[in-house]
C-alpha positions as CSV (number, residue, x, y, z in Angstrom):
1,X,4.6,25.0,13.0
2,X,7.1,25.6,15.8
3,X,7.2,29.3,14.9
4,X,3.5,29.8,14.8
5,X,1.6,29.9,18.1
6,X,-1.8,29.3,16.5
7,X,-0.8,26.2,14.6
8,X,1.1,25.0,17.7
9,X,-2.1,25.4,19.8
10,X,-4.2,23.5,17.3
11,X,-1.6,20.7,17.2
12,X,-1.6,20.4,21.0
13,X,-5.4,20.5,21.3
14,X,-5.8,17.7,18.7
15,X,-3.0,15.6,20.2
16,X,-4.7,15.9,23.6
17,X,-8.0,14.7,22.1
18,X,-8.5,10.9,22.5
19,X,-10.0,10.8,19.0
20,X,-6.5,11.4,17.7
21,X,-5.7,7.7,18.2
22,X,-8.8,6.7,16.2
23,X,-8.7,9.3,13.4
24,X,-5.0,10.2,12.6
25,X,-5.6,13.4,10.8
26,X,-3.1,16.3,11.3
27,X,-5.4,19.3,11.9
28,X,-2.5,21.6,12.5
29,X,-1.1,20.9,9.0
30,X,-4.6,21.2,7.6
31,X,-5.0,24.6,9.2
32,X,-1.6,25.6,7.8
33,X,-2.6,24.6,4.3
34,X,-5.9,26.5,4.5
35,X,-4.1,29.6,5.8
36,X,-1.5,29.5,3.0
37,X,-4.3,29.2,0.3
38,X,-6.3,32.0,2.0
39,X,-3.3,34.4,2.2
40,X,-2.2,33.7,-1.3
41,X,-5.8,34.2,-2.6
42,X,-5.9,37.7,-1.2
43,X,-3.2,38.7,-3.7
44,X,-5.0,37.0,-6.7
45,X,-7.2,39.4,-8.7
46,X,-9.1,36.4,-10.0
47,X,-10.2,35.3,-6.5
48,X,-13.4,37.4,-6.4
49,X,-14.4,36.0,-9.8
50,X,-13.7,32.5,-8.6
51,X,-15.9,33.0,-5.5
52,X,-18.7,34.5,-7.7
53,X,-18.5,31.5,-10.0
54,X,-18.8,29.2,-7.1
55,X,-21.8,31.0,-5.7
56,X,-23.4,30.9,-9.1
57,X,-22.8,27.1,-9.3
58,X,-24.2,26.5,-5.8
59,X,-27.4,28.5,-6.6
60,X,-27.8,26.8,-9.9
61,X,-27.3,23.4,-8.4
62,X,-29.7,24.0,-5.5
63,X,-32.4,25.4,-7.9
64,X,-32.0,22.5,-10.2
65,X,-32.5,20.0,-7.3
66,X,-35.6,21.7,-6.0
67,X,-37.0,22.2,-9.5
68,X,-36.7,18.5,-10.2
69,X,-38.2,17.6,-6.8
70,X,-41.2,19.8,-7.6
71,X,-41.7,18.1,-10.9
72,X,-41.6,14.7,-9.2
73,X,-44.2,15.9,-6.6
74,X,-46.4,17.1,-9.5
75,X,-46.0,13.9,-11.4
76,X,-44.1,15.6,-14.2
77,X,-40.9,13.6,-13.8
78,X,-39.8,10.2,-12.8
79,X,-40.1,9.1,-9.2
80,X,-36.4,8.8,-8.6
81,X,-33.3,10.8,-9.5
82,X,-30.1,9.4,-11.0
83,X,-28.2,12.2,-9.4
84,X,-25.4,14.2,-10.9
85,X,-22.5,12.4,-12.5
86,X,-20.2,13.4,-9.6
87,X,-22.4,12.3,-6.8
88,X,-23.3,9.0,-8.6
89,X,-19.7,8.1,-9.0
90,X,-18.9,9.0,-5.4
91,X,-19.5,5.9,-3.2
92,X,-20.2,8.1,-0.2
93,X,-23.4,9.3,-1.8
94,X,-24.5,6.1,-3.6
95,X,-27.4,5.3,-1.3
96,X,-30.9,6.3,-2.7
97,X,-31.6,8.4,0.5
98,X,-29.1,11.0,-0.8
99,X,-31.1,11.4,-4.0
100,X,-34.7,11.0,-3.0
101,X,-34.8,13.9,-0.5
102,X,-34.1,17.3,-2.1
103,X,-32.6,18.7,1.2
104,X,-29.9,16.0,1.4
105,X,-29.3,16.1,-2.4
106,X,-28.8,19.8,-2.2
107,X,-26.4,19.3,0.7
108,X,-24.3,16.7,-1.1
109,X,-24.2,18.8,-4.3
110,X,-23.1,21.9,-2.3
111,X,-20.4,19.8,-0.6
112,X,-19.1,18.4,-3.9
113,X,-19.0,21.8,-5.6
114,X,-17.3,23.5,-2.7
115,X,-14.8,20.7,-2.4
116,X,-13.8,20.9,-6.0
117,X,-13.5,24.7,-5.8
118,X,-11.3,24.5,-2.7
119,X,-9.0,21.9,-4.3
120,X,-8.7,24.1,-7.4
121,X,-7.5,27.0,-5.2
122,X,-4.7,24.8,-3.9
123,X,-2.4,25.7,-6.8
124,X,-0.1,28.2,-5.1
125,X,2.4,30.3,-7.0
126,X,6.0,30.5,-5.8
127,X,6.3,27.2,-3.8
128,X,8.4,24.2,-4.7
129,X,6.9,20.9,-5.8
130,X,7.2,19.3,-2.3
131,X,5.4,22.2,-0.6
132,X,2.7,22.1,-3.3
133,X,2.2,18.4,-2.8
134,X,1.9,18.9,1.0
135,X,-0.7,21.7,0.5
136,X,-2.8,19.6,-1.9
137,X,-2.6,16.5,0.4
138,X,-3.8,18.4,3.5
139,X,-6.5,20.2,1.5
140,X,-7.8,16.8,0.4
141,X,-7.7,15.6,4.0
142,X,-9.8,18.6,5.0
143,X,-12.3,18.1,2.2
144,X,-12.7,14.4,3.1
145,X,-13.1,15.2,6.8
146,X,-15.8,17.8,6.1
147,X,-18.1,15.3,4.2
148,X,-21.8,15.5,5.4
149,X,-21.7,11.7,5.6
150,X,-19.7,12.0,8.7
151,X,-22.3,13.6,10.9
152,X,-25.5,11.9,12.1
153,X,-27.8,14.8,11.4
154,X,-26.5,15.3,7.9
155,X,-26.4,11.6,6.9
156,X,-29.9,10.4,5.9
157,X,-28.8,6.7,5.8
158,X,-27.6,6.8,9.4
159,X,-30.7,8.7,10.5
160,X,-33.0,6.2,8.8
161,X,-31.3,3.3,10.5
162,X,-31.5,5.1,13.9
163,X,-35.2,5.4,13.4
164,X,-35.7,1.8,12.2
165,X,-33.7,0.4,15.1
166,X,-35.3,2.7,17.8
167,X,-31.9,4.2,18.5
168,X,-30.1,0.9,18.9
169,X,-27.7,1.7,16.1
170,X,-26.6,4.9,17.9
171,X,-26.0,2.9,21.1
172,X,-24.0,0.3,19.2
173,X,-22.0,3.0,17.5
174,X,-21.1,4.6,20.8
175,X,-20.0,1.2,22.1
176,X,-17.8,0.7,19.1
177,X,-16.3,4.1,19.6
178,X,-15.5,3.4,23.3
179,X,-13.9,0.1,22.4
180,X,-11.8,1.8,19.7
181,X,-10.7,4.5,22.1
182,X,-9.7,1.9,24.7
183,X,-7.7,0.0,22.0
184,X,-6.2,3.2,20.7
185,X,-7.0,2.5,17.0
186,X,-9.9,2.6,14.5
187,X,-11.3,-0.9,13.8
188,X,-11.2,-1.6,10.1
189,X,-11.9,-5.3,10.1
190,X,-13.4,-8.0,12.2
191,X,-10.2,-9.2,13.8
192,X,-11.9,-12.4,15.1
193,X,-12.8,-13.5,11.6
194,X,-9.3,-14.5,10.4
195,X,-6.0,-15.9,11.7
196,X,-2.9,-17.2,9.9
197,X,-3.0,-20.9,10.0
198,X,-6.7,-21.1,10.5
199,X,-8.2,-19.5,7.4
200,X,-5.2,-17.6,6.0
201,X,-1.7,-18.8,5.1
202,X,-3.0,-22.3,4.5
203,X,-0.6,-23.7,1.8
204,X,1.1,-26.8,3.5
205,X,4.7,-26.3,4.3
206,X,7.4,-26.5,7.0
207,X,9.6,-24.0,8.8
208,X,13.0,-25.4,7.9
209,X,15.2,-22.6,9.3
210,X,15.0,-19.9,11.9
211,X,17.3,-17.1,13.0
212,X,16.7,-13.9,15.0
213,X,15.3,-12.2,11.9
214,X,13.6,-14.7,9.7
215,X,11.8,-18.0,9.5
216,X,12.3,-19.8,6.2
217,X,9.3,-21.8,5.0
218,X,9.5,-24.6,2.5
219,X,6.2,-25.5,0.8
220,X,5.2,-29.1,0.2
221,X,5.1,-30.1,-3.5
222,X,1.8,-31.0,-5.1
223,X,3.1,-32.0,-8.5
224,X,4.9,-35.3,-9.2
225,X,7.7,-33.4,-10.9
226,X,9.1,-30.0,-10.1
227,X,11.7,-27.7,-11.7
228,X,15.2,-28.3,-10.5
229,X,15.9,-24.6,-9.7
230,X,14.0,-23.5,-6.6
231,X,12.3,-20.2,-6.0
232,X,13.0,-18.0,-2.9
233,X,10.4,-15.3,-2.2
234,X,11.2,-12.1,-0.2
235,X,8.1,-10.2,1.0
236,X,8.4,-6.7,2.4
237,X,9.6,-6.6,6.0
238,X,7.0,-3.9,6.9
239,X,4.2,-6.4,6.4
240,X,3.4,-10.0,7.2
241,X,4.3,-12.4,4.4
242,X,0.9,-14.0,4.0
243,X,-0.3,-11.4,1.5
244,X,1.2,-13.9,-0.9
245,X,-0.7,-16.8,0.7
246,X,-4.0,-15.5,1.7
247,X,-6.7,-18.0,0.9
248,X,-6.5,-20.9,-1.5
249,X,-8.4,-19.0,-4.2
250,X,-6.0,-16.1,-4.3
251,X,-2.7,-17.6,-3.0
252,X,0.3,-16.9,-5.3
253,X,2.3,-19.4,-3.3
254,X,-0.3,-22.2,-3.9
255,X,-0.4,-21.3,-7.6
256,X,3.4,-21.6,-7.9
257,X,3.5,-24.9,-6.1
258,X,0.7,-26.3,-8.3
259,X,2.7,-25.3,-11.4
260,X,5.7,-27.3,-10.4
261,X,7.9,-24.9,-8.6
262,X,9.8,-25.6,-5.3
263,X,8.9,-22.6,-3.3
264,X,10.7,-21.2,-0.2
265,X,9.5,-18.0,1.5
266,X,11.0,-15.7,4.1
267,X,8.7,-14.8,7.1
268,X,10.2,-11.7,8.8
269,X,10.3,-11.4,12.6
270,X,8.3,-8.6,14.1
271,X,11.1,-6.5,15.7
272,X,11.0,-5.2,19.3
273,X,13.2,-2.8,21.3
274,X,15.9,-5.5,21.7
275,X,16.5,-5.4,18.0
276,X,17.3,-1.7,17.9
277,X,20.8,-2.1,16.4
278,X,19.9,-4.5,13.6
279,X,21.1,-2.7,10.4
280,X,20.5,-3.1,6.7
281,X,23.5,-5.4,6.3
282,X,21.9,-7.7,9.0
283,X,18.8,-7.8,6.9
284,X,20.9,-8.9,3.9
285,X,23.0,-11.5,5.9
286,X,20.1,-13.0,7.9
287,X,17.6,-12.6,5.1
288,X,18.3,-13.4,1.4
289,X,22.0,-14.6,1.9
290,X,21.4,-17.0,4.7
291,X,18.1,-18.2,3.3
292,X,19.7,-18.9,-0.1
293,X,22.4,-21.0,1.6
294,X,19.7,-23.1,3.3
295,X,17.7,-23.4,0.1
296,X,20.7,-24.6,-1.9
297,X,21.7,-27.1,0.8
298,X,18.2,-28.6,1.0
299,X,17.6,-28.8,-2.8
300,X,21.1,-29.5,-3.9
301,X,20.7,-26.8,-6.6
302,X,23.7,-24.5,-7.1
303,X,21.5,-21.6,-8.0
304,X,18.2,-20.1,-6.8
305,X,15.6,-18.0,-8.5
306,X,14.5,-15.1,-6.3
307,X,11.5,-12.8,-6.2
308,X,11.2,-9.6,-4.1
309,X,7.9,-7.8,-3.4
310,X,7.7,-4.0,-2.7
311,X,10.6,-3.1,-0.3
312,X,11.6,-6.8,-0.3
313,X,12.6,-6.1,-3.9
314,X,14.6,-3.0,-2.9
315,X,16.5,-5.2,-0.4
316,X,17.0,-7.8,-3.1
317,X,18.4,-5.1,-5.4
318,X,21.0,-4.2,-2.8
319,X,21.9,-7.8,-2.3
320,X,22.2,-8.5,-6.0
321,X,24.5,-5.5,-6.5
322,X,26.8,-6.7,-3.6
323,X,26.9,-10.2,-5.0
324,X,27.7,-8.9,-8.5
325,X,30.7,-7.0,-7.1
326,X,31.9,-10.2,-5.3
327,X,31.4,-12.4,-8.4
328,X,28.8,-14.5,-6.5
329,X,26.3,-16.0,-8.9
330,X,24.0,-17.9,-6.5
331,X,20.9,-16.2,-7.9
332,X,20.0,-17.3,-11.3
333,X,17.1,-14.9,-12.2
334,X,15.4,-12.2,-10.3
335,X,11.7,-11.0,-10.2
336,X,10.5,-7.7,-8.7
337,X,6.9,-7.0,-7.9
338,X,6.0,-3.2,-7.5
339,X,9.5,-2.4,-6.3
340,X,11.5,0.8,-6.4
341,X,15.1,1.3,-7.2
342,X,14.9,5.0,-8.3
343,X,13.2,7.0,-5.5
344,X,12.9,10.2,-7.5
345,X,9.1,9.5,-7.8
346,X,7.6,7.7,-4.8
347,X,3.9,8.3,-5.3
348,X,1.7,9.7,-2.6
349,X,4.0,8.6,0.2
350,X,6.3,11.6,-0.8
351,X,4.2,13.9,1.4
352,X,5.4,12.0,4.5
353,X,9.0,11.6,3.3
354,X,10.4,15.1,3.5
355,X,13.1,16.1,5.9
356,X,10.8,17.1,8.8
357,X,8.8,13.8,8.3
358,X,11.9,11.7,8.3
359,X,13.2,13.5,11.4
360,X,9.9,12.8,13.2
361,X,10.1,9.1,12.3
362,X,13.7,8.9,13.5
363,X,12.8,10.6,16.8
364,X,10.0,8.1,17.4
365,X,12.3,5.2,16.6
366,X,15.0,6.6,19.0
367,X,12.5,6.8,21.8
368,X,11.2,3.2,21.4
369,X,14.0,1.4,19.6
370,X,11.6,0.7,16.7
371,X,8.9,2.3,14.6
372,X,5.5,1.3,15.8
373,X,3.4,-0.5,13.1
374,X,0.5,1.9,13.8
375,X,2.6,4.8,12.6
376,X,3.1,3.2,9.3
377,X,-0.5,2.0,9.1
378,X,-1.8,5.6,9.8
379,X,0.4,6.9,7.0
380,X,-0.8,4.4,4.4
381,X,-4.4,4.7,5.6
382,X,-4.3,8.5,5.1
383,X,-3.3,8.0,1.5
384,X,-6.8,6.5,1.0
385,X,-8.6,8.2,3.9
386,X,-12.2,7.9,2.4
387,X,-11.9,4.1,1.9
388,X,-9.8,3.2,5.0
389,X,-10.7,5.8,7.6
390,X,-13.9,7.7,7.0
391,X,-15.9,4.8,5.6
392,X,-15.1,2.9,8.8
393,X,-16.1,5.9,10.9
394,X,-19.5,5.9,9.2
395,X,-19.9,2.1,9.4
396,X,-18.7,1.7,13.0
397,X,-20.0,4.8,14.7
398,X,-22.9,6.3,12.8
399,X,-24.4,3.0,11.5
400,X,-23.4,1.0,14.6
401,X,-22.3,-2.0,12.4
402,X,-19.5,-4.4,13.2
403,X,-16.3,-3.9,11.1
404,X,-16.4,-6.0,7.9
405,X,-14.8,-9.5,7.7
406,X,-12.4,-9.0,4.7
407,X,-9.1,-10.9,4.4
408,X,-7.1,-8.0,2.7
409,X,-8.2,-5.6,5.4
410,X,-7.2,-8.0,8.1
411,X,-3.8,-8.4,6.6
412,X,-3.5,-4.6,6.2
413,X,-4.2,-4.1,9.9
414,X,-1.8,-6.9,10.9
415,X,1.3,-4.7,10.6
416,X,4.9,-5.1,11.8
417,X,7.3,-2.8,13.6
418,X,10.5,-1.4,12.0
419,X,13.9,-2.1,13.4
420,X,15.4,1.4,14.1
421,X,18.9,1.2,12.6
422,X,17.8,-0.6,9.4
423,X,14.8,1.5,8.8
424,X,16.6,4.8,9.4
425,X,19.3,3.7,6.9
426,X,16.7,2.7,4.4
427,X,14.8,6.0,4.6
428,X,17.9,8.2,4.4
429,X,19.5,6.3,1.4
430,X,16.3,5.8,-0.6
431,X,13.5,8.4,0.0
432,X,15.8,11.3,1.1
433,X,19.0,10.9,-0.9
434,X,18.1,8.4,-3.6
435,X,21.5,6.8,-3.4
436,X,20.8,3.5,-4.9
437,X,20.9,4.8,-8.5
438,X,24.2,6.7,-7.9
439,X,27.0,4.2,-8.6
440,X,29.5,3.9,-5.8
441,X,27.7,6.2,-3.4
442,X,26.6,3.3,-1.1
443,X,29.0,0.7,0.3
444,X,27.5,-2.5,1.7
445,X,29.5,-5.4,3.0
446,X,32.6,-3.7,1.8
447,X,31.4,-3.4,-1.8
448,X,30.4,-0.3,-3.7
449,X,26.8,-0.6,-5.0
450,X,26.3,-0.3,-8.8
451,X,23.0,-1.5,-10.2
452,X,24.5,-1.6,-13.6
453,X,26.5,-4.7,-12.6
454,X,23.3,-6.7,-12.1
455,X,23.1,-9.0,-15.1
456,X,20.6,-11.6,-14.0
457,X,17.6,-12.1,-16.3
458,X,14.9,-10.0,-14.6
459,X,11.1,-9.9,-14.6
460,X,9.5,-6.7,-13.1
461,X,5.9,-5.9,-12.5
462,X,4.4,-2.4,-12.1
463,X,0.7,-1.7,-11.2
464,X,-1.3,0.8,-13.3
465,X,-3.1,2.5,-10.3
466,X,-0.4,2.0,-7.7
467,X,-0.3,5.1,-5.4
468,X,2.8,3.8,-3.4
469,X,5.1,2.7,-6.3
470,X,4.0,4.5,-9.4
471,X,4.2,2.1,-12.4
472,X,6.5,4.5,-14.4
473,X,8.9,4.6,-11.4
474,X,8.9,0.7,-11.2
475,X,9.6,0.8,-15.0
476,X,13.0,2.5,-14.3
477,X,14.5,-0.9,-13.4
478,X,14.7,-1.5,-17.2
479,X,17.2,1.4,-17.4
480,X,19.2,0.7,-14.3
481,X,20.0,-3.0,-14.5
482,X,22.7,-4.3,-16.8
483,X,20.9,-7.5,-17.8
484,X,17.8,-8.3,-19.8
485,X,14.6,-7.0,-18.1
486,X,11.0,-8.0,-19.0
487,X,8.7,-5.4,-17.7
488,X,5.0,-6.1,-17.3
489,X,2.3,-3.6,-16.3
490,X,-0.7,-5.0,-14.3
491,X,-4.0,-3.4,-13.9
492,X,-5.3,-2.1,-10.5
493,X,-3.1,-1.0,-7.5
494,X,-0.3,-2.0,-5.2
495,X,-2.0,-5.0,-3.7
496,X,-4.9,-5.9,-6.1
497,X,-2.5,-5.6,-9.1
498,X,-0.3,-8.3,-7.6
499,X,-2.8,-10.6,-5.9
500,X,-4.8,-11.2,-9.1
501,X,-5.2,-14.9,-9.8
502,X,-6.3,-16.3,-13.1
503,X,-10.0,-16.3,-13.6
504,X,-10.6,-12.8,-12.4
505,X,-11.0,-9.5,-14.1
506,X,-7.3,-8.6,-14.5
507,X,-5.5,-7.0,-17.4
508,X,-1.8,-6.7,-18.1
509,X,0.5,-5.2,-20.8
510,X,3.7,-6.6,-22.1
511,X,6.2,-5.6,-24.8
512,X,8.3,-7.8,-27.0
513,X,11.9,-7.0,-27.5
514,X,14.6,-5.5,-25.1
515,X,13.0,-3.1,-22.6
516,X,16.2,-1.0,-22.3
517,X,15.8,0.1,-25.9
518,X,12.7,2.1,-25.0
519,X,13.6,5.5,-23.7
520,X,10.6,6.4,-21.5
521,X,7.7,4.7,-19.8
522,X,5.3,6.7,-22.0
523,X,7.0,5.2,-25.1
524,X,6.8,1.7,-23.5
525,X,3.1,2.1,-22.8
526,X,2.3,3.3,-26.3
527,X,3.8,0.2,-27.9
528,X,2.7,-2.3,-25.2
529,X,0.4,-5.2,-26.0
530,X,-2.7,-5.6,-23.9
531,X,-3.7,-9.0,-22.5
532,X,-6.8,-10.1,-20.7
533,X,-6.4,-12.2,-17.6
534,X,-3.7,-12.5,-14.9
535,X,0.0,-11.8,-15.4
536,X,0.7,-14.8,-13.2
537,X,0.6,-17.1,-16.3
538,X,3.1,-14.8,-18.1
539,X,5.5,-14.9,-15.2
540,X,5.3,-18.6,-14.6
541,X,6.0,-19.2,-18.3
542,X,9.0,-16.8,-18.1
543,X,10.2,-18.5,-14.8
544,X,9.8,-22.0,-16.2
545,X,12.4,-21.3,-18.9
546,X,14.8,-20.3,-16.2
547,X,14.1,-23.1,-13.7
548,X,15.7,-26.1,-15.4
549,X,14.3,-29.5,-16.2
550,X,11.7,-31.2,-14.1
551,X,12.4,-34.1,-11.8
552,X,11.4,-35.6,-8.5
553,X,10.7,-33.0,-5.8
554,X,13.3,-32.5,-3.0
555,X,12.5,-33.7,0.5
556,X,11.2,-31.3,3.1
557,X,14.2,-30.0,4.9
558,X,17.4,-31.9,5.3
559,X,19.7,-33.5,7.9
560,X,21.3,-30.1,8.4
561,X,18.1,-28.2,8.3
562,X,15.3,-30.5,9.6
563,X,11.7,-29.2,9.7
564,X,11.1,-27.3,12.9
565,X,7.3,-26.9,12.7
566,X,4.4,-26.6,10.3
567,X,3.8,-23.4,8.3
568,X,2.9,-20.6,8.9
569,X,5.5,-20.7,11.8
570,X,5.7,-18.5,14.9
571,X,7.1,-15.1,13.6
572,X,4.0,-14.4,11.6
573,X,1.8,-14.7,14.7
574,X,3.8,-12.2,16.8
575,X,2.0,-8.9,17.6
C-alpha cells in the first residue's frame, strides 16, 4: 500500500471519515483485492465466458422473477413466493417484503448472483496461501458492504417502517448514528440492560486474593459434600471472565458448583499504560502459579485440577510445560476448551496475523503501552461482519431501533486491553513463529518448553464450527502432549459450543480408546460416536474420577487469604 498512491489515498480518505470508527472496514485493502482480481482476469481467456455466463444468469433470474409476478397478478400462481434457495437461506433477505415485490426480489437476486460470481473470481494463480486468504477475505468484505439491505432506498423493510412511522424511524436512526459517532464505536447491544453483579456473573462467591494482575474468586458450595481436589479455571485474558458465569441458566460455574466441585476462577485485570512491561512470565507467575498456591492453602489439597479456555488454555500449556521441566506436580489434571497449541492453522484470524498485521499491532501497542480492546473487537467483528456489523447498521440506522438486549453480545462488547510486552511475545511466538510445538525453542522461567513432557490426564474440547480455533487444530493436542488426552468435539462455534448447558440443542462427539493412536482429525471424526445433549455432563464425569472422594466443603478463604469482597470483584468492572 505504501508504494501505491491510489491505495494510499483511499486509505487516507477512509481514515479521515468519522464512519471509520463505526464501521471498521479497510477500503484500501478492498480496493487492492479488487484490482488484483481485475488485473489477473485480463490474462485469463475464460474471463469473457465467465462474464457472459453471469449476464445470462442475471437475465434468466430477472425474467423468472417478473414472469412469476405476472402469474400472481393474473391469479395463475400463489399469492406469495418462497424465493430462491439462496435468498431464503440468507437472513438479510428473509423478510416477506423482499419476495412480494418483483423489483426488490430482482435486486436481491442480482446481488446474490453477482456476489457469488465475484467471489469465484477470487482464486488467483501464482499467489501464496496467505495472499489468497487475504484476497478472499477482503472480497467477502466488499460483497457484504455492497448489500442492498444497507441503503434506505433499496431496503423495502426500512422504507416500509419509515412510511408507517411518518419518518420517525429515520430520525431515530440519525440520532443513533450521531450517538455512535460521538462514542467512536458501533452499538451492538443495549449496554444499559446488563451489568456484572446485577444480572450477569451471579454465582455467589468471594474474592479471596488480589494482585496487580488477577483477582481470584472462590465460589460458595451448594452441595453438602464436595470433591477433595479443587478446580481452578483460567479464562482468556483478552475477555472478561463472566462468559463462564453469564446467567444462572447458562453458567458453567454454577453447574460445576451444583455438581460438587470446589471452583476457583481467575478474573484478569484490564491493563492500562502503567502495565506496559508486564510480560508472559508475569502472567504465569501472577496468574496460574500464584492462584494455585492460594487454592492449595485454602483447601488443604496438595493438587489442583485446572481448566483453560481459549488463550487461557495456551497460557496453561506453557505453565504445565515449565512445571513438568521442574518436576512440580501441583496440577493433577488439565482441561482445555477451544485452545490452540499448534498455530499452523489459526482459522479466519490468520488474515490479520501476517507480518504487516503484527507490525501494525505492535506499533499501536508501543504508542499506547497496550492494545486497545476496540482493535481486538473490530478484528473479531469483521470475521462475522454480516452478523456483528452490518446487521446492526441496518437495525440501528435504517430501522431506527435500539440495539438488542442480548447477554452474549454485551459480553462481546465488554472487552479488555492487552498488556504490550506480554501480548507482543504471545503473537510472535504463536501466530508468527509457532514456537510452542518446537521442543526447546522457547525458554520460560529458565526452562526449555517441551509439550511432550506434559503427562497430566487431559480433557480437550474443540467446536465444530469454530472460526477462531478450528476443531482440527484443537485436536492437535492429542499428538503434542505426553499423557492421556480425551478429545471431545462440540457442535456450534467458539462461544456457543462451550456455553451449551444440558437441556439445549447441543450435540457432541467422543471416541473410546487412546486419542494419540489416531493419526489425523479426519480419522478421529470418522470413528467418533455422536451424542445428543451437552458435553458438560461428559466432562464432569471425567473430572469426578480425577477429583478424589467427597467430603465437607472447605471454608471460604482462610486466615492467610481472608475474603476481600463478594464476587464478581472489582477487576471485571474496569473499563
